[in-house]
Structure formats: C-alpha cells, structure tokens
Steps between C-alpha positions, in 0.01 A plus 500: 500500500209462268316163500570463131864444594389187678272375227737565204725216361820478707658376810298708748169355371653154519604561852154614592352179341731298716422689817121475426531124481692485828235726675226279347580221755350710786157443343535123566506316838634552754477882445163504330516865391242427229496853344861445380361221294318757305753780492807297376334357193381857418860627529615218274235582242616859490857384459406304197357800322664602168759227514597243243385149564860408591534766750172421653615146534805609688302712740249226553782261569660737753160544673464120516857476621414730801173320573615139485847591637336619825214248491657164433861551631424224751562243228865552583447382864343188390763410232807619706408457873299177469591372158870520584582670169799735499437877520595534136266228373213623734541853380513381137175297520331780698599785264403279203151450636453866585624599150257253329205625709587851410448415131118501560459873572769560236301319235189696610684827429632376156157389385336810635738740312533270190125470425344786707748797475236785483424645838122487533239313707526180298863480606439589863175331591486200262838392366713565820289308749403226263856425398618499861236255609567270201872487581422447865275201394779356276746532776270287720540196277799530261799264613274364771397847610602754766190711591688690786443873534198532288381863498166421627656342815584858612119559568451218744428753776332777289125541407588367152520152655121491474539429131716188564211245505386631168812570291781344712844639555536557122196716487638688808821560297297654223312722743825616655635599162160663412549707824855584388360630175236701669770647733715597197192679331425669818856613541520631142181703545629656817833583350327688222258660747203341317285462811184392320694202345574362839129417565476195283813312640411597856147369455614175342753447785231548761270263323765230468604524885148540635376206290797291618413571858145414438582177326722397794180478714354220280559155632456306177524184685296394820572305818426134520509283806652603835839665559784257537789524733844486335860472641781597269827380629819702427797288577771750423750229400827652377535459130878406556392181679155438372589233259795341701429138583639562838234767569198297392399381849563845643256657242235235573543549874457880457181476298350230721568710810342802352196312382430299821291767674296567191335152424169666587510704176292384215792532254874499570744592223880472471689688236672402168731193556464530878568123484819467302482113486310360213156374565630152449773540761282693744220227527546413868494876600196561278317205637537651852365829369195323338407335821519826696318700249213249479483477886441879503286517176768741366618528136870517469666653190872515436758551220714191428702359216345201308729273306375434160448135410794317332710826530758686706308823462243649739185700495469805723165404656229581748317213681183479715469259796263438779148643463553572125666382180667614190839579371657761258831493299655836423456584130700819467864436600757769559754487225858436635347460841282196471610368163756566231357611165674388183661236721660321210701815417557650835542213751878455418556874533320534829686190632824670409405822676392289800151660524266261690165452345183331623357212295131550522265421212166687435162364549329452174133465601268737666389313815165554684490733798625378837207400727516598875193369663234659279725781377652509151838662474692603190867459583814652347869488587723804532511735196215325332272750679653773285330367185151654470379255226642201699294581810196581297242228534134476380415254773263692727514242769865577599480654844857603584823566321835374636860565433787347679856636448846510628616863444810438717682466166485873476645599844373823670401674181182662363423178303276374778290813513467502112398138504230562766365799306454283192312246717278783625419579132406141421262510795340818384469381138331179612324645803614209711701475832856402447728322748867595446731256681873566493788339669649827650238766403288666397232253631157659459124449480365725218120561485279491195556857411874467488584649837738341752267390789780362713881451462779329691823685562775400257817311590369332810362156559131540581142401420238727371157406595183662361144437373418512131162515341473278188319648204357386168410668166676654208631853435468648141879445458444137568215468269654692197868449558782670292342486154282816532800697629725388221225571243457856633881563495520382140194711402650815663830451307305446172303825575811688586672385177202640292513826693871527437463440124220755485719759668795433264272546195379837649 
C-alpha cells in the first residue's frame, strides 16, 4: 500500500494519528526511547498535509487522545481507588481530562492548516514548532496548568539535554520539532533519490546533536562549601490508611524508627504530609524532634498540614526544624484532589456523588528558601516540580532544590517515573542538585546535570542516604526566563505568515 493512502483524508490516516500518539508514550519515562519523540511528531505533521483545518484538528485530537490516554491514565487510579469514586464517575473524569488535553495538539493542527496551508519550509521549520511550543506553554498555566508530557521531556537522557540550562524544556520541545522537520526533509530527498539534497539536513542534525553534547559538559554553576550528608526517608505508608486517625501513631512510629539510625546526617527529610496531624496538633511530637535534631546538629525537614488562622482549612506545608529554619506553603494545588474549583457551583453536586475532596488552600506568598545550616534550599511540593517557570529563580544563592511528594495516589503506575523525569529536567535547567523525597517511591538524589545519582527501591520502607554538593550561580535560563523564547516563537510565526502570503501571491 502506498504511503499516500495513510496521509490522505480518511479513517486510515485517522487511525495512524491515534497509533502515533499511543506510540509517542515510549519516548517518555519510564521507557525513555527519545528517538520516538522526534519520529512521532514527524508522522503527525505528514498526516496534516493537504487537509482542511477541521480534519487536521481531528487528527491532532486523535494523536493527543493516544498520547494522554497512555500517559495520564493513572488519574483513574487516584479518583477511583483512593478517591472512592465509582468506576463510572472515575472513568468520566479521566476521559474528560484526557479529551481536554488532546485539544492542544488538535488546535496546533487547526492553526497550522488554517494559516499555513502551503507546504514549504516556513510551515515545516517555523510555524509547526513555534505553534506547538506556544500551545505547550499555554497548557502549563491555563486553568491552573498541567505541564505533563511536554515534548522536551522526552530528551532528558539524550544529548539535546545540554540545551536545557539555556532554553529550558520549552526550547527542547522546539529543537525536537526542528529535528522532526529535518527528518522529514531528509526522508523526502531520499524518496526522490535526490542524494545531494540530503547533505544540508544531515549536516544541521549533526551540528544540533554534537553541540548539545558539548553544552552538556558546561557546569554553568559552581560548587560552594563542602558536600552535605542527606537522608531521605521513604515511609511507604499505604494510601488507604494514611489519613486515618487510627493510623497516625503507626505512621509516626514508622518514620521515627527509620530515622533513628541516621541522626548523624546533616539533613533528614520526610515526604509530603508524612505527619498527617496538623502542626498545631503535633506540637508535642515536633518538640521531641527539635530537641533530637539540635542535639545532633541536624536539620529536619518534613511535610505537614498547617491550619490557617481563624479557618477550618489547611495549607499543605513544608517546615524546617533543628539546625535550620523556614517554611513553605504549597501554591499550586491539584484540582479536585486538594481543592474544589468553582466550589460554589460544584460542592453540592460532588457531595451528592459522594466524592471526598481535601480542603487545602494555596499559599499566596513566595517565601524565602529553607535554611539548613548554611545551605539554602528551594522547596516544592508534589507536582509543583512539573512547572518550569515556578521552579525558575534568579536567586544565585540557592544551593539545592527539593520536592517532597506522595505519589502513592497513583498506585503502581508510570506516574512516578514521569514525575521523577520532570524533576530531572528541573535540575538540568537550573544546574542544581535536587532531592526527590516520596512516600513510596521513587525517592532519589539527582545531581546538578539532571542525572539520578542514587535512588531508593519503590514500594518499600527505607532510607536513602547520600552526599550532595551544594552549588551557586545562575544558568542562562535563570537569567533570561521565558520571555526570549516566547518572543522567538512569535517572530517565527510572523515570519511564516509573511512567507505564506508571498507564496500565495506567486
């Protein structure tokens, strides 16, 4: 069967778009076959050729359906298994989320075929990657944002990661699509047996990948002070009983027992909401921790709820005790997990459906870094580490990054590996070591280049102890931020529009 049969409008091409989206997931963690991250968008671009904007929208939506259906299916586990929603309701919410996320590649296809219909380099190398990156960026903040499965995340273990400290994950998405375009141009030249025309795309591909490998060798930040010994405590508390009042003492005993042999560490960290009592109710326990930590000159950091003054609501918080100080209130809450959006309209409906919801409120102020001895730590809770611009800081004196989480909400799924990969990307962008502390895995120490230096086995109660070298300084991404990338994407789209108009006049 000729390839045109797949590319032409019709069910066969639609099926290929869906399959390409499904296969795209192997480019992300835990598979990490990063070449698929280049090949699958190239297939989608070819499937968009010569279609009306409406049909391009459909194929983009099917591609997104395959990608997000295989990439965020674990939402069902958290809603049904641990949220106690019925199979029907959990399926409804999961399918709705996947369908909404699929709109972003669908809109990319619609805009591409509506305003850049002529097949030339302005469509392939300028409009296509620029539109994709802009829609990824919009997805990262609209309706509180969901920057999961960004295309650049597929390159966390490829030579292209060397560009991360300069252009962030969004710039990597652009480079991935630029590679897709070069691959298409190379394939067209080979199919026409125009061997001479293969030289330019091959040369550009070599330059991009060799330069990426070279950039990966640049430190961008520099060590400061001596290495510190850290112990990351993974309690492996079952999610089914974690918030049960009857299990509070058992959880505290588990974490205390695991911690006891490690008070010689400089920093000890417990994961998100390891202490399920509020800070007000856990005062006696925390006082004991403070005395022990001070005796050993150790900094103790833990996740704990903090009740808001004059309110029945709570902050999802991180606190620092012993040889250190500081606190952090989570600012990006999980919709329908930690809070109910549009509560005035939805609360009665959700109560009628008997779907339990947490009642956290977001922190409204950016707090100073945590201080552990003379180390400055930028903390984040759970999926906040997925937001590149949230982690971005121009404070050159931040020495470490920290995220505490409780991925037990997602069962034995790929969510944990995806979460860890995004943390690796944040470490690479900011060229800082990152401590990733989870209730049941994956708990890991990530070095300043975004590589996992040490990791604890998942789904077991254990302590990961390692040494970490603090750093200071700023990467180009930290200095410039997102504005230059957005400016470049807009300029490329404007240039592509001019080129398309010029071709139409001819």
